[in-house]
C-alpha positions in Angstrom: 19.3 -22.1 15.5 16.2 -20.3 14.4 17.2 -16.7 15.0 17.9 -13.9 12.5 19.1 -10.4 12.6 17.9 -7.8 10.1 20.5 -5.0 10.1 18.9 -2.0 8.4 20.6 0.9 6.8 17.5 2.7 5.5 17.7 1.2 2.0 17.1 3.9 -0.5 16.7 6.5 2.2 20.2 8.0 2.0 18.9 10.4 -0.7 15.8 11.2 1.3 17.8 12.1 4.4 20.1 14.3 2.3 17.1 16.1 0.8 15.6 16.8 4.3 19.0 18.2 5.3 19.0 20.4 2.3 15.4 21.6 3.1 16.5 22.4 6.7 19.6 24.4 5.5 17.5 26.3 2.9 15.0 27.2 5.6 17.7 28.4 7.9 19.3 30.5 5.2 16.1 32.3 4.4 14.9 32.7 8.0 18.4 34.1 9.0 18.2 36.7 6.2 14.6 37.6 7.3 15.4 38.0 11.0 18.7 39.8 10.4 16.9 42.3 8.2 14.2 42.8 10.8 16.8 43.3 13.6 18.8 45.7 11.4 15.8 47.9 10.8 15.1 47.9 14.5 18.7 48.8 15.3 18.3 52.0 13.4 15.1 52.8 15.3 16.7 52.0 18.7 19.4 54.6 18.0 16.8 57.2 17.1 14.3 56.5 19.9 16.6 55.4 22.8 14.0 52.7 23.8 15.3 50.0 26.1 12.3 47.8 25.4 13.1 47.9 21.7 16.8 47.3 22.4 15.9 44.1 24.3 13.6 43.0 21.4 16.3 43.9 18.8 19.0 42.0 20.7 16.7 38.9 20.9 16.0 39.1 17.2 19.8 39.2 16.5 20.3 36.2 18.8 17.4 34.3 17.1 18.9 35.0 13.7 22.3 33.7 14.7 20.8 30.5 16.1 20.5 29.5 12.4 24.3 29.2 12.3 24.9 26.4 14.8 21.8 24.6 13.4 23.1 24.9 9.8 26.5 23.5 10.9 24.7 20.6 12.6 22.7 19.8 9.5 25.9 19.8 7.4 27.7 17.7 10.0 24.8 15.2 10.0 25.4 14.4 6.4 28.8 12.9 7.2 29.0 9.1 6.9 29.5 7.0 10.0 33.1 6.1 11.0 34.7 3.4 13.1 34.6 5.9 16.0 31.2 7.4 15.3 29.4 4.3 14.3 25.9 5.9 14.4 27.1 8.9 12.3 26.9 12.5 13.2 23.1 13.2 13.5 23.5 14.1 17.2 25.2 17.3 16.1 21.7 18.7 16.0 21.2 18.1 19.7 24.5 20.0 20.4 23.3 22.9 18.3 20.1 22.8 20.4 22.3 23.4 23.5 23.9 26.4 21.8 20.5 27.8 20.9 19.5 27.5 24.6 22.6 29.3 25.7 22.0 32.1 23.2 18.4 32.5 24.4 19.7 32.7 28.0 22.3 35.3 27.1 19.7 37.5 25.4 17.4 37.2 28.4 20.2 38.2 30.8 21.2 41.3 28.7 17.6 42.4 28.2 16.9 42.1 31.9 20.1 44.0 32.8 19.2 46.9 30.4 15.7 47.1 31.7 16.7 47.3 35.3 19.4 49.9 34.5 16.7 52.1 32.8 14.4 51.7 35.9 17.2 53.0 38.1 18.3 55.7 35.6 15.1 56.8 33.7 15.5 58.4 30.3 13.1 59.8 27.8 11.9 57.8 24.9 11.9 59.8 21.7 9.8 59.5 18.5 7.2 57.1 19.9 5.4 56.8 16.5 8.6 55.4 15.0 9.0 53.1 18.0 5.5 51.7 17.4 6.3 51.0 13.8 9.5 49.1 14.9 7.4 46.9 17.1 5.1 46.0 14.2 8.1 45.3 12.0 9.5 43.0 14.6 6.2 41.1 14.9 5.7 40.7 11.2 9.3 39.5 10.6 9.3 37.0 13.4 5.9 35.6 12.6 6.8 34.9 9.0 10.1 33.2 10.1 8.2 31.3 12.8 5.7 29.8 10.4 8.4 28.9 7.9 10.7 27.2 10.5 7.8 25.3 12.2 6.4 24.1 8.9 9.8 22.9 7.6 10.8 21.4 11.0 7.5 19.4 11.2 8.0 18.2 7.6 11.6 17.0 8.0 11.3 15.9 11.7 13.7 18.4 13.2 12.7 19.2 16.8 15.5 21.8 16.9 14.0 23.7 13.9 10.5 23.5 15.4 11.7 24.8 18.7 13.6 27.6 17.0 10.4 28.5 15.1 8.4 28.7 18.4 11.2 30.9 19.7 10.7 33.3 16.8 7.0 33.3 17.3 7.4 34.4 21.0 9.8 37.1 19.8 7.0 38.4 17.6 4.7 38.8 20.6 7.5 40.6 22.5 7.8 42.9 19.6 4.1 43.8 20.0 4.9 44.6 23.7 7.3 47.3 22.3 4.2 48.9 20.8 2.7 49.0 24.3 5.8 50.7 25.6 5.4 53.3 22.8 1.8 53.9 23.8 2.8 54.3 27.5 5.5 56.9 26.6 2.9 58.7 24.4 0.5 58.8 27.4 3.2 60.4 29.5 4.2 57.2 31.5 8.0 57.0 30.8 8.5 54.0 33.1 6.4 52.0 30.7 9.5 51.4 28.6 11.7 49.7 31.2 8.6 47.8 32.6 7.8 46.4 29.2 11.6 45.6 28.9 11.2 43.4 32.0 8.1 41.8 30.6 10.0 40.9 27.5 12.8 39.4 29.7 10.2 37.2 31.5 8.8 36.1 28.1 12.3 35.2 26.9 12.7 33.1 30.1 9.5 31.1 29.3 10.9 30.4 25.9 14.2 29.4 27.5 12.4 26.9 29.7 10.5 25.3 26.8 13.6 25.2 24.6 15.7 23.7 27.4 13.1 21.0 28.0 13.0 20.1 24.3 16.7 19.8 24.1 16.9 17.8 27.3 14.4 15.3 26.0 16.4 14.8 22.8 19.6 14.4 24.7 17.9 11.8 26.9 16.6 9.9 23.9 12.9 10.7 24.6 10.4 9.9 21.8 6.7 10.4 21.4 5.0 7.3 22.9 2.6 7.4 19.9 5.6 6.5 17.7 6.3 3.5 19.8 2.7 2.4 19.6 2.8 2.9 15.8 6.0 0.8 15.5 4.4 -2.1 17.5 1.2 -2.0 15.4 3.0 -2.1 12.1 5.4 -4.9 13.3 2.5 -7.1 14.5 0.6 -6.6 11.2 3.4 -8.2 9.2 2.4 -11.8 8.3 4.5 -14.4 10.2 5.2 -12.2 13.2 3.6 -13.9 16.3 4.7 -11.3 18.9 6.9 -8.2 19.3 8.9 -7.1 22.3 11.8 -4.9 23.2 10.8 -1.9 21.0 13.3 0.9 21.2 13.3 4.2 19.3 15.8 7.0 19.3 16.4 10.2 17.3 19.7 10.8 15.6 19.2 14.4 14.5 16.0 14.5 12.5 15.9 10.8 11.7 14.7 7.9 13.8 16.3 4.5 14.4 14.4 1.5 15.8 15.2 -1.8 17.4 12.7 -4.7 18.1 12.5 -8.4 18.8 10.0 -10.4 16.9 8.7 -13.9 17.7 8.4 -16.3 14.8 7.3 -20.0 14.7 10.2 -22.2 16.0 10.1 -24.3 12.8 10.8 -21.3 10.6 14.0 -21.8 8.5 16.8 -19.3 9.2 16.6 -17.8 5.7 12.9 -17.2 6.1 13.3 -15.7 9.6 16.0 -13.4 8.2 13.7 -12.4 5.3 10.8 -11.7 7.7 13.1 -9.4 9.7 13.8 -7.3 6.6 10.1 -7.3 5.7 9.4 -5.8 9.1 12.1 -3.2 8.6 10.8 -2.3 5.2 7.2 -1.9 6.6 8.5 0.3 9.5 10.5 2.5 7.2 7.5 2.9 4.9 5.1 3.6 7.7 6.7 5.3 10.7 7.5 9.0 10.0 11.2 9.9 9.8 12.3 6.3 10.5 15.3 5.5 8.3 16.6 2.2 9.7 15.6 -0.6 12.0 17.4 -3.6 13.5 15.0 -6.5 13.9 15.9 -9.6 16.0 13.9 -12.7 15.2 13.4 -15.3 18.0 11.6 -18.7 18.2 8.7 -19.4 20.5 9.4 -18.6 24.2 10.0 -22.2 25.4 12.5 -22.6 22.6 14.1 -19.2 23.2 14.6 -19.6 27.0 17.9 -21.5 26.9 19.5 -18.7 24.8 18.0 -16.0 27.1 19.4 -17.8 30.1 22.9 -17.1 28.8 22.3 -13.4 29.4 20.4 -13.6 32.7 23.2 -15.2 34.7 
């Protein structure tokens, strides 16, 4: 029988996975502190100015800061070793954290919208518009710094949840600039500018909610970038001794990738050599495909010799 299985465990990549987890947690700690400080400063200004637009922005910044908590828990959970029940480990905790992030964004959108509509129905004066404008600038600066840091780190370690959270922070920054517009409107004697901008911010949050929900849905449904599948196929075909490759599958487990593939080898290849070739392919994939930590490679003989075995499964 000329078949062989290469069961990969990401040789030497346990330490790399742990290091990416540490980088993710460090990013979350620093960005949490930055956003919390930004929101705290804005809270003081909300009390002084009575601006509902700033209130909506401040609440969203608090929510964005607290999204770091479920993500950090997920990074920590992902470090746990696989068990007899959770044979793939706990990397999927990141996807669950993504669901929590989506719910937090939805809650902040609902509350900001409610406050804006209430202010439209019951108008109130906005005080100290100069201070309000400063608060908007503070919100933009704090969010943009956090956004750049989260996106950069998320791209480096392969965490879609962290990248999505960074994009979320960036959009928050633009909604903070909208607060500046509300201050200008109040200064020009148009008090309804404040609740109207509050509604605009709510709509902006809803767009972020849609994008975040789509990203989390794709991860939960095991979607991957087709370019990664193409890369996996190219690398596998390039390994000497591989005649063909089929059945490529990739899936994310947190911020690491796992792969499966079938390779065709010459029917006269000894079992030991086919087994060795399987691990050569795995090694090449781990070294070449970003964020891939393990691959299971199944070696098969030429099609006419493989058919009888395939028939066992087709009946």
